[in-house]
C-alpha atoms as one frame of an Amber mdcrd trajectory, in Angstrom:
protein
 -19.345  57.245  58.328 -20.837  55.157  55.868 -19.147  52.402  53.874 -20.052
  51.390  50.479 -20.026  47.446  50.812 -20.737  46.885  47.083 -17.923  49.271
  45.805 -15.474  47.681  48.499 -16.405  44.109  47.255 -15.894  45.220  43.610
 -12.480  46.627  44.481 -11.687  43.458  46.350 -12.688  41.122  43.416 -10.946
  43.096  40.732  -7.770  43.219  42.996  -7.886  39.390  43.526  -8.387  38.752
  39.748  -5.511  40.984  38.812  -3.233  39.510  41.337  -3.743  35.991  40.490
  -3.401  36.834  36.643  -0.247  38.823  37.205   1.260  35.925  39.293   0.081
  33.311  36.640   1.847  35.230  33.720   5.118  35.659  35.854   4.862  31.841
  36.553   4.851  31.246  32.739   7.800  33.524  32.424   9.587  31.281  34.867
   8.775  27.966  33.365   9.518  29.273  29.709  12.796  30.710  30.855  13.871
  27.511  32.625  13.430  25.426  29.446  16.625  24.410  27.490  16.981  26.478
  24.141  17.507  23.461  21.930  15.728  23.901  18.515  12.702  25.999  17.776
  10.673  24.957  20.673  13.333  26.242  23.162  13.574  29.530  21.366   9.807
  29.927  21.207   9.792  29.173  24.981  12.498  31.883  25.693  10.369  34.210
  23.524   7.356  33.568  25.363   9.388  34.004  28.625  10.399  37.341  27.597
   7.039  38.221  26.638   5.553  37.289  29.813   8.127  39.385  31.827   7.391
  42.355  29.506   3.693  42.081  30.276   4.426  41.888  33.930   6.953  44.884
  33.620   3.924  46.739  31.855   1.425  45.944  34.505   3.649  47.201  37.249
   4.535  50.405  35.143   0.624  51.013  34.775   0.083  50.532  38.521   2.703
  52.948  39.424   1.430  55.295  36.790  -2.168  55.055  38.042  -0.825  55.588
  41.664   1.387  58.661  40.832  -1.313  60.363  38.503
């Protein structure tokens, strides 16, 4: 049995970056959603929050699609 360590390291690096990015986007969604919706800034924060959640949902859907395909 031979392990391709370069490929394993590459998969680890991409997985780590994707995880950190997805958690960061979800955190932005939480922060944006926790703001008060007073005025234009609050509405923009809510819209950004919904966009961040949509990006997270799309990433999860893509991951499920990739696994199932």
